[in-house]
C-alpha positions in Angstrom: 146.1 120.2 178.9 147.1 121.4 182.4 148.5 117.9 183.2 150.6 117.9 180.0 151.9 121.4 180.8 152.9 120.3 184.4 154.6 117.2 183.0 156.5 119.2 180.4 157.7 121.7 183.0 158.7 119.0 185.4 160.7 117.1 182.7 162.3 120.4 181.7 163.4 120.9 185.3 164.5 117.3 185.8 161.7 116.6 188.2 159.9 113.9 186.2 159.2 111.9 189.3 157.0 114.7 190.5 155.2 114.9 187.1 152.4 112.7 188.4 150.6 115.5 190.1 146.9 115.4 189.3 145.5 118.5 187.6 142.5 118.5 189.9 144.9 118.6 192.9 146.7 121.6 191.4 143.4 123.4 190.9 142.4 122.7 194.5 145.7 123.9 195.7 145.4 127.1 193.7 141.9 127.6 195.0 143.1 127.1 198.6 146.0 129.5 198.0 143.7 132.1 196.6 141.4 131.8 199.6 144.4 132.2 202.0 145.7 135.2 200.1 142.2 136.7 200.2 141.9 136.1 204.0 145.3 137.7 204.6 144.4 140.7 202.5 141.2 141.1 204.5 143.2 140.9 207.8 145.7 143.5 206.5 142.8 145.9 205.5 141.3 145.5 209.0 144.6 146.2 210.7 144.9 149.3 208.6 141.4 150.5 209.6 142.1 149.8 213.3 145.5 151.6 213.0 143.7 154.7 211.5 141.2 154.7 214.3 143.9 154.6 216.9 145.9 157.3 215.1 142.8 159.5 214.9 142.0 158.9 218.6 145.6 159.8 219.6 145.5 163.0 217.5 142.3 164.2 219.0 143.5 163.3 222.5 146.7 165.2 222.1 145.0 168.2 220.7 142.8 168.6 223.7 
């Protein structure tokens, strides 16, 4: 079903030469992309936590 959908979308966009993408390859790509986004999200959360620690430290240092 996914392969058919990809072919139909490719034909609609005039990309029929690219319509031979394997459905399993698309699923792997989606999984890898999801993993990458999850990793980036984790990194951004960690940066936010470290930024808060620095901000809290600077506020307590300045108040002294």
